[in-house]
Short mmCIF file of the C-alpha atoms (twelve columns), coordinates in Angstrom:
data_MODEL
# 
_entry.id   MODEL 
# 
loop_
_atom_site.group_PDB 
_atom_site.id 
_atom_site.type_symbol 
_atom_site.label_atom_id 
_atom_site.label_alt_id 
_atom_site.label_comp_id 
_atom_site.label_asym_id 
_atom_site.label_seq_id 
_atom_site.Cartn_x 
_atom_site.Cartn_y 
_atom_site.Cartn_z 
_atom_site.pdbx_PDB_model_num 
ATOM 1   C CA . MET A 1   0.000   0.000   0.000   1 
ATOM 2   C CA . ARG A 2   1.041   3.630   -0.432  1 
ATOM 3   C CA . THR A 3   3.117   4.721   2.541   1 
ATOM 4   C CA . VAL A 4   1.251   6.879   5.080   1 
ATOM 5   C CA . ASN A 5   2.863   10.150  6.114   1 
ATOM 6   C CA . GLN A 6   1.682   13.113  8.164   1 
ATOM 7   C CA . SER A 7   -0.086  14.797  5.281   1 
ATOM 8   C CA . THR A 8   -1.402  11.862  3.278   1 
ATOM 9   C CA . LEU A 9   -3.801  9.169   4.361   1 
ATOM 10  C CA . ALA A 10  -3.360  5.752   2.791   1 
ATOM 11  C CA . PRO A 11  -6.055  4.925   0.238   1 
ATOM 12  C CA . PRO A 12  -8.752  2.505   1.328   1 
ATOM 13  C CA . PRO A 13  -8.124  -1.149  0.485   1 
ATOM 14  C CA . VAL A 14  -9.150  -2.217  -2.996  1 
ATOM 15  C CA . GLY A 15  -11.256 -5.356  -2.988  1 
ATOM 16  C CA . ARG A 16  -12.377 -7.830  -5.586  1 
ATOM 17  C CA . ALA A 17  -15.678 -6.047  -6.205  1 
ATOM 18  C CA . GLN A 18  -13.969 -2.767  -7.086  1 
ATOM 19  C CA . ILE A 19  -11.511 -4.502  -9.420  1 
ATOM 20  C CA . LEU A 20  -14.375 -6.211  -11.237 1 
ATOM 21  C CA . THR A 21  -16.443 -3.033  -11.425 1 
ATOM 22  C CA . VAL A 22  -13.609 -1.144  -13.078 1 
ATOM 23  C CA . ALA A 23  -12.752 -4.066  -15.353 1 
ATOM 24  C CA . ARG A 24  -16.375 -4.254  -16.465 1 
ATOM 25  C CA . SER A 25  -16.560 -0.504  -17.064 1 
ATOM 26  C CA . ILE A 26  -13.637 -0.581  -19.522 1 
ATOM 27  C CA . GLY A 27  -14.728 -3.778  -21.265 1 
ATOM 28  C CA . VAL A 28  -12.062 -6.107  -19.909 1 
ATOM 29  C CA . LEU A 29  -14.662 -8.575  -18.640 1 
ATOM 30  C CA . GLY A 30  -16.477 -8.721  -21.968 1 
ATOM 31  C CA . GLY A 31  -20.136 -8.267  -22.665 1 
ATOM 32  C CA . GLY A 32  -21.976 -5.913  -24.950 1 
ATOM 33  C CA . ALA A 33  -20.176 -5.287  -28.211 1 
ATOM 34  C CA . VAL A 34  -16.758 -6.165  -26.776 1 
ATOM 35  C CA . ASN A 35  -16.370 -9.912  -27.226 1 
ATOM 36  C CA . ALA A 36  -12.573 -10.163 -27.175 1 
ATOM 37  C CA . PRO A 37  -12.208 -10.990 -23.447 1 
ATOM 38  C CA . LEU A 38  -14.830 -13.727 -23.621 1 
ATOM 39  C CA . ILE A 39  -13.151 -15.272 -26.668 1 
ATOM 40  C CA . MET A 40  -9.766  -15.013 -24.986 1 
ATOM 41  C CA . ALA A 41  -11.104 -16.820 -21.938 1 
ATOM 42  C CA . ALA A 42  -12.185 -19.717 -24.152 1 
ATOM 43  C CA . LEU A 43  -8.823  -19.751 -25.923 1 
ATOM 44  C CA . CYS A 44  -7.070  -20.159 -22.571 1 
ATOM 45  C CA . ASP A 45  -8.753  -23.516 -22.024 1 
ATOM 46  C CA . ALA A 46  -6.487  -26.192 -23.483 1 
ATOM 47  C CA . GLN A 47  -9.451  -28.588 -23.365 1 
ATOM 48  C CA . VAL A 48  -11.386 -26.573 -25.962 1 
ATOM 49  C CA . ASP A 49  -11.086 -28.516 -29.200 1 
ATOM 50  C CA . ALA A 50  -10.279 -27.303 -32.703 1 
ATOM 51  C CA . ALA A 51  -13.922 -27.314 -33.790 1 
ATOM 52  C CA . GLU A 52  -14.913 -24.961 -30.959 1 
ATOM 53  C CA . VAL A 53  -11.953 -22.626 -31.592 1 
ATOM 54  C CA . LYS A 54  -12.863 -22.509 -35.271 1 
ATOM 55  C CA . ARG A 55  -16.518 -21.789 -34.481 1 
ATOM 56  C CA . ARG A 56  -15.658 -18.893 -32.195 1 
ATOM 57  C CA . LEU A 57  -13.172 -17.374 -34.617 1 
ATOM 58  C CA . LYS A 58  -15.552 -17.601 -37.552 1 
ATOM 59  C CA . ASP A 59  -17.978 -15.415 -35.602 1 
ATOM 60  C CA . GLU A 60  -15.270 -12.705 -35.525 1 
ATOM 61  C CA . PRO A 61  -14.055 -11.947 -39.090 1 
ATOM 62  C CA . ALA A 62  -11.368 -9.529  -37.874 1 
ATOM 63  C CA . LEU A 63  -9.843  -12.208 -35.663 1 
ATOM 64  C CA . CYS A 64  -10.044 -14.714 -38.502 1 
ATOM 65  C CA . ALA A 65  -8.171  -12.337 -40.780 1 
ATOM 66  C CA . ARG A 66  -5.517  -11.728 -38.130 1 
ATOM 67  C CA . VAL A 67  -4.918  -15.447 -37.652 1 
ATOM 68  C CA . LEU A 68  -4.520  -15.985 -41.395 1 
ATOM 69  C CA . LYS A 69  -2.191  -12.983 -41.719 1 
ATOM 70  C CA . VAL A 70  0.135   -14.260 -38.999 1 
ATOM 71  C CA . ALA A 71  -0.102  -17.844 -40.252 1 
ATOM 72  C CA . ASN A 72  1.241   -16.685 -43.625 1 
ATOM 73  C CA . SER A 73  4.058   -14.606 -42.134 1 
ATOM 74  C CA . PRO A 74  7.737   -15.653 -42.199 1 
ATOM 75  C CA . LEU A 75  7.316   -16.646 -38.536 1 
ATOM 76  C CA . TYR A 76  5.628   -19.856 -39.652 1 
ATOM 77  C CA . GLY A 77  7.203   -20.176 -43.100 1 
ATOM 78  C CA . GLN A 78  4.054   -21.215 -44.932 1 
ATOM 79  C CA . GLY A 79  4.602   -18.972 -47.957 1 
ATOM 80  C CA . ARG A 80  1.033   -17.648 -48.205 1 
ATOM 81  C CA . SER A 81  -0.411  -21.161 -48.418 1 
ATOM 82  C CA . VAL A 82  -2.773  -20.770 -45.455 1 
ATOM 83  C CA . THR A 83  -6.097  -19.612 -46.829 1 
ATOM 84  C CA . SER A 84  -8.580  -20.953 -44.248 1 
ATOM 85  C CA . LEU A 85  -8.873  -21.697 -40.557 1 
ATOM 86  C CA . ASP A 86  -8.973  -25.404 -41.366 1 
ATOM 87  C CA . ARG A 87  -5.628  -25.094 -43.121 1 
ATOM 88  C CA . ALA A 88  -4.202  -22.990 -40.280 1 
ATOM 89  C CA . LEU A 89  -5.226  -25.590 -37.729 1 
ATOM 90  C CA . THR A 90  -3.730  -28.358 -39.858 1 
ATOM 91  C CA . VAL A 91  -0.337  -26.830 -40.594 1 
ATOM 92  C CA . LEU A 92  0.196   -24.734 -37.455 1 
ATOM 93  C CA . GLY A 93  -1.603  -26.797 -34.865 1 
ATOM 94  C CA . LEU A 94  -4.292  -25.861 -32.381 1 
ATOM 95  C CA . ASP A 95  -1.962  -24.295 -29.815 1 
ATOM 96  C CA . ALA A 96  -0.430  -21.900 -32.351 1 
ATOM 97  C CA . VAL A 97  -3.871  -20.801 -33.589 1 
ATOM 98  C CA . ARG A 98  -5.039  -20.309 -30.005 1 
ATOM 99  C CA . GLY A 99  -2.008  -18.132 -29.345 1 
ATOM 100 C CA . ILE A 100 -2.342  -16.015 -32.479 1 
ATOM 101 C CA . ALA A 101 -6.027  -15.391 -31.789 1 
ATOM 102 C CA . ALA A 102 -5.334  -14.557 -28.146 1 
ATOM 103 C CA . ALA A 103 -2.715  -12.015 -29.239 1 
ATOM 104 C CA . ALA A 104 -5.311  -10.315 -31.434 1 
ATOM 105 C CA . CYS A 105 -7.830  -10.367 -28.573 1 
ATOM 106 C CA . LEU A 106 -5.322  -8.765  -26.205 1 
ATOM 107 C CA . ASP A 107 -4.787  -5.987  -28.722 1 
ATOM 108 C CA . ARG A 108 -8.537  -5.279  -28.591 1 
ATOM 109 C CA . ALA A 109 -8.650  -5.455  -24.806 1 
ATOM 110 C CA . LEU A 110 -5.849  -2.916  -24.494 1 
ATOM 111 C CA . VAL A 111 -7.644  -0.536  -26.833 1 
ATOM 112 C CA . THR A 112 -10.639 -0.551  -24.484 1 
ATOM 113 C CA . GLY A 113 -8.396  0.541   -21.636 1 
ATOM 114 C CA . LYS A 114 -6.950  3.687   -23.227 1 
ATOM 115 C CA . SER A 115 -5.100  5.923   -20.817 1 
ATOM 116 C CA . THR A 116 -2.875  8.963   -20.902 1 
ATOM 117 C CA . LEU A 117 -0.711  7.532   -18.117 1 
ATOM 118 C CA . LEU A 118 0.931   4.705   -20.009 1 
ATOM 119 C CA . ASP A 119 1.917   3.955   -23.570 1 
ATOM 120 C CA . LEU A 120 -0.264  0.878   -24.011 1 
ATOM 121 C CA . LYS A 121 1.616   -0.083  -27.165 1 
ATOM 122 C CA . SER A 122 4.714   -0.683  -25.051 1 
ATOM 123 C CA . VAL A 123 2.640   -2.779  -22.626 1 
ATOM 124 C CA . LEU A 124 1.399   -4.828  -25.577 1 
ATOM 125 C CA . ASN A 125 4.906   -5.192  -27.028 1 
ATOM 126 C CA . HIS A 126 6.240   -6.419  -23.701 1 
ATOM 127 C CA . SER A 127 3.375   -8.901  -23.344 1 
ATOM 128 C CA . GLN A 128 3.955   -10.254 -26.844 1 
ATOM 129 C CA . ALA A 129 7.693   -10.560 -26.254 1 
ATOM 130 C CA . THR A 130 7.085   -12.392 -22.971 1 
ATOM 131 C CA . ALA A 131 4.726   -14.753 -24.789 1 
ATOM 132 C CA . ALA A 132 7.313   -15.452 -27.487 1 
ATOM 133 C CA . ALA A 133 10.023  -16.130 -24.922 1 
ATOM 134 C CA . ALA A 134 7.745   -18.402 -22.880 1 
ATOM 135 C CA . ASP A 135 6.661   -20.326 -25.969 1 
ATOM 136 C CA . SER A 136 10.232  -20.797 -27.156 1 
ATOM 137 C CA . LEU A 137 11.495  -21.934 -23.759 1 
ATOM 138 C CA . ALA A 138 8.577   -24.297 -23.236 1 
ATOM 139 C CA . ARG A 139 8.938   -25.952 -26.616 1 
ATOM 140 C CA . HIS A 140 12.652  -26.556 -26.163 1 
ATOM 141 C CA . ARG A 141 12.888  -27.273 -22.437 1 
ATOM 142 C CA . PHE A 142 9.453   -27.786 -20.884 1 
ATOM 143 C CA . PRO A 143 7.129   -29.399 -23.453 1 
ATOM 144 C CA . ASP A 144 4.448   -30.140 -20.864 1 
ATOM 145 C CA . LEU A 145 3.986   -26.358 -20.487 1 
ATOM 146 C CA . ALA A 146 3.855   -25.647 -24.226 1 
ATOM 147 C CA . SER A 147 0.061   -25.498 -24.507 1 
ATOM 148 C CA . SER A 148 -0.151  -22.782 -21.820 1 
ATOM 149 C CA . ALA A 149 3.130   -20.864 -22.056 1 
ATOM 150 C CA . PHE A 150 2.356   -18.469 -24.906 1 
ATOM 151 C CA . ILE A 151 -1.035  -17.331 -23.626 1 
ATOM 152 C CA . ALA A 152 0.127   -17.115 -19.997 1 
ATOM 153 C CA . GLY A 153 2.978   -14.860 -21.100 1 
ATOM 154 C CA . LEU A 154 0.650   -12.801 -23.214 1 
ATOM 155 C CA . LEU A 155 -1.762  -12.164 -20.337 1 
ATOM 156 C CA . HIS A 156 0.571   -11.735 -17.370 1 
ATOM 157 C CA . ASN A 157 0.391   -7.910  -17.309 1 
ATOM 158 C CA . LEU A 158 -3.251  -7.424  -18.289 1 
ATOM 159 C CA . GLY A 159 -4.038  -6.209  -14.774 1 
ATOM 160 C CA . THR A 160 -2.006  -3.068  -15.466 1 
ATOM 161 C CA . ILE A 161 -4.926  -1.658  -17.462 1 
ATOM 162 C CA . VAL A 162 -7.312  -2.001  -14.533 1 
ATOM 163 C CA . GLN A 163 -4.750  -0.850  -11.982 1 
ATOM 164 C CA . MET A 164 -4.227  2.496   -13.689 1 
ATOM 165 C CA . HIS A 165 -7.991  3.137   -13.757 1 
ATOM 166 C CA . ILE A 166 -8.415  2.233   -10.072 1 
ATOM 167 C CA . ASP A 167 -5.414  4.185   -8.800  1 
ATOM 168 C CA . PRO A 168 -4.059  6.678   -11.356 1 
ATOM 169 C CA . ALA A 169 -2.270  8.649   -8.633  1 
ATOM 170 C CA . GLY A 170 -0.465  5.520   -7.511  1 
ATOM 171 C CA . VAL A 171 0.581   4.611   -11.042 1 
ATOM 172 C CA . GLU A 172 1.824   8.166   -11.572 1 
ATOM 173 C CA . ALA A 173 3.899   7.779   -8.407  1 
ATOM 174 C CA . LEU A 174 5.394   4.587   -9.838  1 
ATOM 175 C CA . LEU A 175 6.261   6.368   -13.068 1 
ATOM 176 C CA . ALA A 176 7.843   9.243   -11.142 1 
ATOM 177 C CA . ALA A 177 9.951   6.783   -9.161  1 
ATOM 178 C CA . ARG A 178 11.154  5.203   -12.400 1 
ATOM 179 C CA . ARG A 179 11.993  8.602   -13.853 1 
ATOM 180 C CA . ASP A 180 14.008  9.310   -10.699 1 
ATOM 181 C CA . GLY A 181 16.033  6.144   -11.273 1 
ATOM 182 C CA . ASP A 182 14.422  3.773   -8.774  1 
ATOM 183 C CA . GLU A 183 15.268  0.310   -10.163 1 
ATOM 184 C CA . ARG A 184 13.626  -1.846  -7.507  1 
ATOM 185 C CA . ASP A 185 11.261  -4.622  -8.525  1 
ATOM 186 C CA . LEU A 186 7.873   -3.304  -9.603  1 
ATOM 187 C CA . ALA A 187 6.022   -5.332  -6.976  1 
ATOM 188 C CA . VAL A 188 8.134   -3.709  -4.239  1 
ATOM 189 C CA . LEU A 189 7.344   -0.226  -5.541  1 
ATOM 190 C CA . GLU A 190 3.645   -1.070  -5.810  1 
ATOM 191 C CA . GLU A 191 3.583   -2.160  -2.170  1 
ATOM 192 C CA . GLU A 192 4.809   1.289   -1.191  1 
ATOM 193 C CA . MET A 193 2.983   3.484   -3.667  1 
ATOM 194 C CA . THR A 194 -0.256  1.972   -4.954  1 
ATOM 195 C CA . ALA A 195 -3.594  0.887   -3.554  1 
ATOM 196 C CA . ILE A 196 -3.484  -2.398  -5.495  1 
ATOM 197 C CA . GLY A 197 -0.877  -4.225  -7.542  1 
ATOM 198 C CA . HIS A 198 -1.248  -5.027  -11.234 1 
ATOM 199 C CA . ALA A 199 -0.687  -8.726  -10.558 1 
ATOM 200 C CA . GLU A 200 -3.635  -8.968  -8.169  1 
ATOM 201 C CA . CYS A 201 -5.870  -7.078  -10.612 1 
ATOM 202 C CA . GLY A 202 -5.007  -9.563  -13.343 1 
ATOM 203 C CA . ALA A 203 -5.540  -12.582 -11.105 1 
ATOM 204 C CA . VAL A 204 -8.998  -11.390 -10.011 1 
ATOM 205 C CA . ILE A 205 -10.019 -10.837 -13.641 1 
ATOM 206 C CA . PHE A 206 -8.828  -14.302 -14.635 1 
ATOM 207 C CA . GLU A 207 -10.720 -15.873 -11.750 1 
ATOM 208 C CA . GLU A 208 -13.840 -14.118 -13.022 1 
ATOM 209 C CA . TRP A 209 -13.115 -15.472 -16.507 1 
ATOM 210 C CA . CYS A 210 -12.956 -18.948 -14.906 1 
ATOM 211 C CA . LEU A 211 -9.478  -19.544 -16.322 1 
ATOM 212 C CA . PRO A 212 -7.435  -22.560 -15.242 1 
ATOM 213 C CA . GLN A 213 -5.688  -21.960 -11.919 1 
ATOM 214 C CA . ALA A 214 -2.276  -22.029 -13.609 1 
ATOM 215 C CA . PHE A 215 -3.100  -18.807 -15.494 1 
ATOM 216 C CA . VAL A 216 -4.394  -17.150 -12.329 1 
ATOM 217 C CA . ALA A 217 -1.228  -18.084 -10.434 1 
ATOM 218 C CA . ALA A 218 1.058   -16.930 -13.261 1 
ATOM 219 C CA . ALA A 219 -0.619  -13.520 -13.150 1 
ATOM 220 C CA . ARG A 220 -0.738  -13.211 -9.360  1 
ATOM 221 C CA . HIS A 221 2.795   -14.437 -8.621  1 
ATOM 222 C CA . HIS A 222 4.959   -13.638 -11.644 1 
ATOM 223 C CA . HIS A 223 7.026   -11.294 -9.453  1 
ATOM 224 C CA . SER A 224 7.313   -13.928 -6.703  1 
ATOM 225 C CA . PRO A 225 6.945   -17.392 -8.278  1 
ATOM 226 C CA . LEU A 226 7.789   -19.363 -5.134  1 
ATOM 227 C CA . LEU A 227 4.513   -18.093 -3.639  1 
ATOM 228 C CA . ALA A 228 2.544   -20.011 -6.261  1 
ATOM 229 C CA . ALA A 229 1.109   -23.363 -5.222  1 
ATOM 230 C CA . ALA A 230 3.329   -26.280 -6.189  1 
ATOM 231 C CA . PRO A 231 1.268   -27.409 -9.218  1 
ATOM 232 C CA . GLU A 232 1.421   -23.910 -10.761 1 
ATOM 233 C CA . ARG A 233 4.969   -22.991 -9.751  1 
ATOM 234 C CA . ARG A 234 6.749   -24.080 -12.931 1 
ATOM 235 C CA . LEU A 235 4.498   -22.113 -15.278 1 
ATOM 236 C CA . THR A 236 4.719   -19.095 -12.977 1 
ATOM 237 C CA . GLY A 237 8.511   -19.321 -12.896 1 
ATOM 238 C CA . LEU A 238 8.560   -19.656 -16.672 1 
ATOM 239 C CA . ILE A 239 6.607   -16.393 -17.027 1 
ATOM 240 C CA . THR A 240 8.917   -14.644 -14.540 1 
ATOM 241 C CA . ILE A 241 11.978  -15.644 -16.561 1 
ATOM 242 C CA . SER A 242 10.293  -14.918 -19.890 1 
ATOM 243 C CA . SER A 243 9.346   -11.412 -18.768 1 
ATOM 244 C CA . ALA A 244 12.982  -10.780 -17.827 1 
ATOM 245 C CA . LEU A 245 14.111  -12.094 -21.213 1 
ATOM 246 C CA . ALA A 246 11.584  -9.828  -22.933 1 
ATOM 247 C CA . LEU A 247 12.934  -6.793  -21.077 1 
ATOM 248 C CA . ALA A 248 16.496  -7.792  -21.920 1 
ATOM 249 C CA . SER A 249 15.522  -8.010  -25.597 1 
ATOM 250 C CA . GLY A 250 14.406  -4.367  -25.569 1 
ATOM 251 C CA . ALA A 251 10.676  -4.914  -25.013 1 
ATOM 252 C CA . GLU A 252 10.588  -2.411  -22.178 1 
ATOM 253 C CA . MET A 253 7.775   -0.266  -20.808 1 
ATOM 254 C CA . ALA A 254 7.717   2.719   -18.496 1 
ATOM 255 C CA . LEU A 255 6.857   0.685   -15.388 1 
ATOM 256 C CA . GLU A 256 9.593   -1.844  -16.133 1 
ATOM 257 C CA . PRO A 257 12.204  0.045   -18.120 1 
ATOM 258 C CA . ALA A 258 15.068  -2.438  -17.830 1 
ATOM 259 C CA . ALA A 259 15.754  -6.090  -17.261 1 
ATOM 260 C CA . PRO A 260 15.717  -6.983  -13.559 1 
ATOM 261 C CA . ALA A 261 18.506  -8.856  -11.857 1 
ATOM 262 C CA . THR A 262 18.602  -12.610 -12.395 1 
ATOM 263 C CA . ARG A 263 15.630  -14.167 -10.615 1 
ATOM 264 C CA . PRO A 264 17.051  -17.117 -8.659  1 
ATOM 265 C CA . GLU A 265 13.619  -18.066 -7.323  1 
ATOM 266 C CA . ALA A 266 12.297  -18.447 -10.875 1 
ATOM 267 C CA . LEU A 267 15.345  -20.453 -11.929 1 
ATOM 268 C CA . GLN A 268 14.747  -22.666 -8.892  1 
ATOM 269 C CA . CYS A 269 11.151  -23.298 -9.992  1 
ATOM 270 C CA . LEU A 270 12.382  -24.611 -13.332 1 
ATOM 271 C CA . GLY A 271 15.622  -26.257 -12.267 1 
ATOM 272 C CA . LEU A 272 17.740  -23.898 -14.406 1 
ATOM 273 C CA . ASP A 273 20.990  -22.143 -13.604 1 
ATOM 274 C CA . GLU A 274 22.218  -18.703 -14.660 1 
ATOM 275 C CA . GLY A 275 24.284  -20.120 -17.514 1 
ATOM 276 C CA . GLU A 276 21.247  -21.837 -18.981 1 
ATOM 277 C CA . MET A 277 19.258  -18.620 -18.696 1 
ATOM 278 C CA . ALA A 278 22.002  -16.750 -20.573 1 
ATOM 279 C CA . GLU A 279 21.824  -19.354 -23.342 1 
ATOM 280 C CA . ALA A 280 18.045  -19.004 -23.400 1 
ATOM 281 C CA . ALA A 281 18.358  -15.240 -23.825 1 
ATOM 282 C CA . VAL A 282 20.320  -15.739 -27.034 1 
ATOM 283 C CA . ALA A 283 17.956  -18.421 -28.305 1 
ATOM 284 C CA . VAL A 284 14.717  -16.497 -27.776 1 
ATOM 285 C CA . ALA A 285 15.853  -13.096 -29.062 1 
ATOM 286 C CA . GLY A 286 15.206  -14.053 -32.684 1 
ATOM 287 C CA . ARG A 287 11.827  -15.549 -31.857 1 
ATOM 288 C CA . ILE A 288 10.743  -12.354 -30.104 1 
ATOM 289 C CA . ALA A 289 11.739  -10.240 -33.108 1 
ATOM 290 C CA . GLU A 290 9.943   -12.552 -35.542 1 
ATOM 291 C CA . LEU A 291 6.726   -12.575 -33.518 1 
ATOM 292 C CA . LYS A 292 6.756   -8.806  -33.157 1 
ATOM 293 C CA . GLN A 293 7.055   -8.398  -36.920 1 
ATOM 294 C CA . ALA A 294 4.320   -10.974 -37.583 1 
ATOM 295 C CA . LEU A 295 1.855   -9.292  -35.223 1 
ATOM 296 C CA . GLN A 296 2.289   -5.785  -36.617 1 
# 
């Protein structure tokens, strides 16, 4: 919470109801004409089959077009041969299509949360880079996490949009601290300066979406992965590391302007050492650049 001094009273606690009210007011919970969050929630469920994904995407021509555009990009090397969702699902696989569609949905969700405080394009770029890093690491080192890694990375900072609507003064204080050179972890600064953290905002939203617990934990604990319950700890640690790799690749944003120090707790979650993380940084840099170009 924001530190109390003699002239400033701490803001009242922010509860679940207030988070959901604000999220609903800016369209992040879906409903009305804004369907992107509801579609994204379905895409997060690895148990949803190809037929259901195809049905939902066909109801949204703009999402369909985005999937086909990315499917035909150099990222997937298909040489403009993907002309339908059926073909995309066949040659790319269900998980890739889920990820591409979720990336397009996140773009829409961020548009609904326009703000003068933050450059939301940089938030989106960081989220996409984290997703690319998580996907690359999972496919090469943790295949059991591959179906969740991309989307979990994509969504990990979604709570930032709600946070800056709930507590704009707190977010401005964070930005001022960054401008003054404060390099401490964002979660530490939030504890001092804001009424609610972005991670908790995201976790509450994902609980309302009825997402799998692994996605909720990855949002709530990506700054402190050892706090996640044991079954969700590896995915949470993967997102922590992937976010650091994204920052190191240049996908920075005002609230997190530089790569943090090596996160030993995240490495512990995944059984990696610092040398392996350094190798991963080299390996994922190209993937991040390719995804960014494909999603433009």
